[in-house]
N, C-alpha and C positions, 0 to 999 in steps of 0.2 A: 950740301946745298939745302937750304930750307925752302919751304913752299913759296914764300914771297919771291925769292931769287929765281926759282924755277919759272914762275909765272912771268916775271920781268924778262927773263931770257927768251921765253917763247914769244912774247910781244915784240921784243927787239928783233928777233929773227924775222918775224913777219914784216916789220917795217923796213928792215934792211934789204929784204928780198924785193921790195918795191923801189929800191935805189936811194933810200934816205939813210943818213948817218945818225946814229944815236950816241951821244957823248956820255961820259960818266956823270956829268952834271944832270943830264936828262934822266938817267937811271936814279940818281939821288932824289930828284923831284918826284918821280913815280913812287919811290919807297915812302916818301913823306905823305903822299896821298893815300897810299895803301894802309899806312899806320894811323890815318885820321888826323895828322898834324896839319894838313893843308887840303882845302877842298879842290876838287878837280877843276872847277870853274876858275879858282884863283891860280891854279897851275897854268891853265890855258892863257889867262890874262898875262901872266908872267912871261910866257914864251912869246906871245904876240909883242909885248913891249920890248923884249930883247931883239927881236927881228926888226921892229920898227927903228930902233936905235941904230942897228947895224946898217940899215939901208937908207938912212937919211943923209 
């Protein structure tokens, strides 16, 4: 396991302890942010748009 995956696993464990589910898609989004391919702001906007679409 590389350092990025270790950090992601730790973050996911914390979020799941709070009762939230993290998908593989969420993990991929976080990896893109950590590699600098996507800003964190754009990632948040993407997640908000997904949830808006689901709940409309």
